[in-house]
C-alpha positions in Angstrom: -3.1 66.6 -15.2 -6.7 67.8 -15.5 -9.9 65.7 -15.3 -13.6 66.1 -15.3 -14.4 63.0 -13.2 -17.6 61.4 -12.0 -17.9 60.5 -8.3 -17.2 56.9 -9.2 -14.0 57.8 -11.0 -15.0 57.8 -14.6 -13.3 60.3 -16.9 -14.6 59.1 -20.3 -16.3 61.4 -22.8 -17.3 64.3 -20.6 -17.9 66.7 -23.5 -20.0 65.1 -26.2 -22.4 62.2 -26.7 -20.3 60.6 -29.5 -16.9 61.7 -28.2 -15.9 58.2 -27.0 -18.2 55.3 -27.0 -15.5 52.6 -26.3 -16.8 49.7 -24.3 -20.4 50.7 -25.1 -20.1 53.9 -23.0 -23.5 55.6 -23.4 -23.2 58.7 -21.2 -21.0 60.9 -23.4 -21.5 64.6 -22.5 -22.3 63.7 -18.9 -20.3 66.5 -17.5 -21.8 69.5 -19.3 -24.9 69.9 -17.0 -22.6 70.4 -14.1 -20.3 73.0 -15.7 -20.1 76.2 -13.5 -18.6 78.7 -15.8 -17.4 81.0 -13.0 -15.7 78.5 -10.7 -14.7 75.8 -13.2 -13.9 78.3 -15.9 -11.5 80.1 -13.6 -10.0 76.8 -12.4 -9.3 75.7 -16.0 -8.1 79.2 -16.9 -5.6 79.2 -14.0 -4.1 75.9 -15.2 -3.9 76.9 -18.9 -2.3 80.3 -17.9 0.8 78.5 -16.6 0.9 75.9 -19.4 4.0 76.0 -21.5 3.0 72.9 -23.5 0.1 70.4 -23.8 0.4 66.6 -23.8 -2.1 64.3 -25.2 -2.8 60.7 -26.1 -3.8 60.0 -29.7 -7.6 60.0 -29.3 -7.8 63.2 -27.2 -5.4 65.0 -29.4 -7.5 64.1 -32.5 -10.6 65.5 -30.9 -8.9 68.7 -29.7 -7.0 69.2 -33.0 -10.3 69.0 -34.8 -12.1 71.5 -32.5 -9.7 74.2 -31.2 -8.2 75.7 -34.4 -11.7 76.8 -35.4 -12.0 78.8 -32.2 -9.0 81.0 -32.9 -9.8 84.6 -32.0 -12.8 83.6 -30.0 -11.2 84.3 -26.6 -7.8 84.3 -24.9 -8.2 80.7 -23.7 -8.7 79.5 -27.2 -5.8 81.6 -28.5 -3.5 80.2 -25.8 -4.7 76.6 -26.5 -3.8 77.1 -30.2 -0.5 78.9 -29.6 1.3 76.6 -27.1 3.3 73.6 -28.4 1.6 70.2 -28.2 3.0 66.8 -27.9 1.2 63.6 -28.7 2.0 60.0 -27.7 0.9 57.5 -30.3 2.0 54.3 -32.0 -0.3 54.8 -34.9 0.2 58.4 -35.9 3.1 59.5 -38.1 5.0 62.8 -38.3 3.0 63.5 -41.5 -0.2 63.5 -39.4 1.0 66.3 -37.2 -0.8 69.6 -37.3 -2.0 72.1 -34.7 1.5 73.0 -33.6 2.1 69.4 -32.5 5.2 67.1 -32.2 4.9 63.3 -32.2 6.8 61.8 -29.3 9.2 59.0 -30.2 7.2 55.7 -29.8 10.3 53.9 -28.5 10.9 56.5 -25.7 7.6 58.2 -24.9 8.1 58.3 -21.2 11.7 59.3 -21.4 10.7 62.2 -23.7 7.9 63.2 -21.4 10.3 63.1 -18.4 12.7 65.4 -20.3 9.9 67.8 -21.2 8.7 67.8 -17.6 12.1 68.7 -16.3 12.5 71.7 -18.7 12.4 75.2 -17.1 9.4 77.4 -17.7 5.7 76.7 -17.4 3.8 73.5 -16.9 3.5 70.5 -19.2 -0.3 70.0 -18.9 -2.2 66.8 -19.9 -6.0 67.1 -20.4 -8.0 63.9 -20.4 -6.1 61.2 -22.3 -7.0 58.6 -19.7 -4.8 55.8 -21.0 -1.7 58.0 -21.2 -2.5 59.7 -17.9 -2.8 56.3 -16.0 0.6 55.4 -17.4 2.1 58.7 -16.3 0.7 58.2 -12.8 2.0 54.7 -12.6 5.5 56.0 -13.4 5.3 58.9 -10.9 5.4 61.5 -13.7 2.5 63.7 -12.5 3.3 66.6 -10.2 -0.2 68.0 -9.8 -3.8 66.6 -10.2 -6.5 69.1 -11.0 -9.8 67.2 -10.6 -13.3 68.4 -11.0 -15.4 65.7 -9.2 -18.9 65.8 -10.4 -22.1 64.8 -8.5 -22.9 61.8 -10.7 -22.1 58.1 -10.8 -21.8 56.5 -14.3 -21.5 52.8 -13.4 -18.6 52.1 -15.7 -16.2 53.7 -18.2 -12.6 54.7 -18.5 -10.9 55.5 -15.2 -8.4 58.2 -14.6 -6.1 56.4 -12.3 -4.2 53.0 -12.5 -5.8 50.0 -10.9 -2.5 48.5 -9.8 -3.1 48.1 -6.0 -0.4 50.8 -5.2 -1.3 53.5 -2.7 -0.3 57.0 -3.8 -0.8 59.5 -0.9 -1.8 63.0 -2.1 -1.8 66.4 -0.4 -4.9 68.7 -1.0 -3.6 72.1 -2.1 -7.0 73.8 -2.8 -10.7 73.1 -3.0 -13.8 74.9 -4.0 -17.4 73.9 -4.5 -19.5 75.0 -7.5 -23.1 76.0 -7.6 -23.8 72.7 -9.4 -22.2 70.6 -6.6 -18.8 69.9 -8.3 -15.8 69.7 -6.0 -12.9 71.5 -7.7 -9.7 70.1 -6.2 -6.0 70.4 -6.7 -3.7 67.7 -5.2 0.0 67.1 -5.3 1.9 63.9 -4.4 2.5 63.9 -0.7 6.1 64.3 0.4 7.3 61.1 2.1 
């Protein structure tokens, strides 16, 4: 799971002003001033290099499916994003809506299907953003690694990346780096208990 996250835990609309205004969120694009191409670009590139498939919630999938196909041939990252299989969890999309090399997960067994995909041999099943789906995966212990870029800004409200269920989930820090813009680039895994 990968997130651009504010210091106060907000993961909503990091890339564009109108990307996601749910709840009156007025800080869309908040992450871009902090993007350090060298450190964060390498961090994201490392994750995508081991990605066998991408997983999305409906909204994030629609934003990505509208943006990435137009970037084909631009660079190896874009080509890999376009080439890998994608899976989307949605109760409103239909198989006829699928494009961008995407499979719709069965609405009556989303988490079972994700668990089976997760258990397949090969590379990683990677989820980018998709805060609602991500929170549900965390609550069901279906996340093996958290790749979080904690940015030096508080947003005062917005979508959160983790469930607010009162349950403690100890993590082990696997790696950390600091960017020239003050972003903490961290990889965590669930702690063995």
